[in-house]
C-alpha positions in Angstrom: -7.6 18.9 14.8 -8.8 15.4 14.1 -7.7 13.1 11.4 -10.9 13.7 9.6 -10.2 17.5 9.7 -6.8 16.8 8.2 -8.3 14.7 5.5 -10.8 17.4 4.7 -8.0 20.1 4.7 -5.8 18.0 2.3 -8.8 17.4 0.1 -9.1 21.1 -0.5 -6.0 21.1 -2.7 -7.5 19.2 -5.6 -5.0 20.4 -8.2 -1.9 19.5 -6.2 -3.3 16.1 -5.3 -4.3 15.4 -8.9 -0.8 16.4 -10.2 1.0 14.4 -7.5 -0.8 11.2 -8.4 -0.9 11.8 -12.2 2.8 12.5 -12.6 4.4 9.1 -11.4 2.3 7.0 -13.9 3.0 9.4 -16.7 6.7 9.5 -15.9 6.8 5.7 -15.7 5.1 5.5 -19.1 7.4 8.1 -20.6 10.5 6.5 -19.2 9.5 3.3 -21.0 10.8 5.0 -24.2 14.2 5.6 -22.9 17.1 3.2 -23.6 17.5 0.9 -20.6 19.7 -2.1 -19.9 17.6 -4.7 -18.0 20.5 -7.1 -17.3 23.3 -4.7 -16.3 24.2 -3.1 -13.0 21.9 -1.0 -11.0 21.9 2.4 -12.7 20.4 5.8 -12.2 17.2 4.9 -13.9 16.7 2.1 -11.3 16.8 4.7 -8.6 14.4 6.9 -10.5 11.9 4.0 -10.9 12.3 3.2 -7.2 11.5 6.8 -6.3 8.4 6.7 -8.5 7.3 3.4 -6.8 7.8 4.9 -3.4 6.0 8.1 -4.3 2.8 6.2 -5.1 3.3 3.0 -3.0 3.2 4.5 0.5 0.2 6.8 -0.1 -1.5 3.9 -1.9 -1.1 1.7 1.1 -2.4 4.4 3.4 -5.3 4.9 1.1 -6.1 1.2 1.2 -6.0 1.3 5.0 -8.3 4.3 5.0 -10.8 2.7 2.8 -10.7 -0.5 4.8 -11.1 1.4 8.1 -14.0 3.5 6.6 -15.7 0.4 5.2 -15.3 -2.1 8.0 -14.9 -0.1 11.2 -16.9 3.1 10.7 -19.3 1.7 8.1 -19.0 4.9 6.1 -20.7 5.2 2.8 -17.8 5.2 0.3 -20.0 7.1 -2.2 -19.8 10.1 0.1 -16.0 10.3 0.5 -13.4 12.4 -1.3 -12.4 10.5 -4.4 -9.0 12.2 -4.6 -8.1 11.2 -1.0 -9.6 7.7 -0.9 -9.3 6.2 -4.4 -6.9 8.2 -6.6 -3.8 7.0 -4.6 -4.8 3.4 -5.2 -5.4 4.0 -8.9 -2.1 5.8 -9.3 -0.3 3.1 -7.4 -1.8 0.3 -9.5 -1.2 2.1 -12.7 2.4 3.0 -11.8 3.2 -0.5 -10.7 1.7 -1.9 -13.9 3.6 0.6 -16.2 6.9 0.3 -14.4 6.5 -3.5 -14.0 6.2 -3.9 -17.8 9.5 -2.2 -18.2 11.7 -3.6 -15.5 11.8 -6.3 -12.8 10.9 -5.0 -9.4 13.8 -7.2 -8.0 16.2 -4.7 -9.6 14.8 -1.7 -7.8 16.7 -0.6 -4.7 14.6 -0.8 -1.6 11.6 -2.5 -3.2 11.9 -5.5 -0.8 11.5 -3.1 2.1 8.5 -1.5 0.5 7.0 -5.0 0.0 7.7 -5.9 3.6 6.2 -2.6 4.8 3.0 -3.3 2.7 2.8 -6.9 4.1 3.2 -5.6 7.7 0.6 -2.9 7.3 -1.8 -5.3 5.6 -1.3 -8.0 8.3 -1.7 -5.5 11.1 -4.9 -4.3 9.5 -6.2 -7.8 9.2 -5.3 -8.7 12.7 -7.1 -5.6 14.1 -10.1 -6.3 11.9 -10.2 -9.9 13.0 -10.0 -8.9 16.6 -12.7 -6.3 16.1 -15.1 -8.5 14.2 -14.5 -12.1 15.4 -13.7 -11.6 19.1 -17.1 -13.1 20.1 -16.8 -16.0 17.6 -13.4 -17.0 18.9 -14.5 -16.6 22.5 -17.6 -18.7 22.2 -17.5 -20.9 19.1 -13.9 -21.7 18.2 -11.5 -23.8 20.2 -8.3 -22.7 21.8 -6.4 -24.7 19.2 -7.9 -22.6 16.4 -6.8 -19.5 18.2 -3.3 -20.9 18.6 -3.1 -21.8 14.9 -4.2 -18.3 13.9 -1.7 -16.8 16.3 1.1 -18.9 14.8 0.1 -18.1 11.2 0.1 -14.3 12.0 3.5 -14.6 13.7 5.0 -16.4 10.7 3.7 -13.8 8.3 4.9 -11.0 10.5 8.3 -12.6 10.6 8.4 -12.9 6.8 7.3 -9.3 6.4 9.8 -7.9 8.9 12.6 -9.9 7.3 11.7 -8.3 4.0 11.5 -4.9 5.7 14.8 -5.0 7.5 16.8 -6.9 4.9 
């Protein structure tokens, strides 16, 4: 079974996927009407918000990587892909982050720094691979060795920042 076969298999469960990605934004919106102390200690609601963020954050990042891979590496037509697999996780993540972010500060949420670090590391890894895939000839023939060193140092510093957030 290839990854494309797995994506096609998961895409057959449209109702389950739709419910999975519709519930976190709706719960985040509904929880906005509950009494909540923004300045007190971390309470049960903070953990519930954190679970909602994780439920949409990780699939949303994976979906963004899948879209980037399909667009830049495979050059797949995004009009022909399954909307529920490729775009619904991103929409749900953005909407959930917006609705929950209006209610609370993400700094209060347990584990949000780690999720942020994970997103940064995944994004940087994707950008490094994309840069190596697309610009390997430009760096080899047109750019100087100093430019390559500066790029390497910048990526290293960003990886350090992301990993410090992830393992904090």
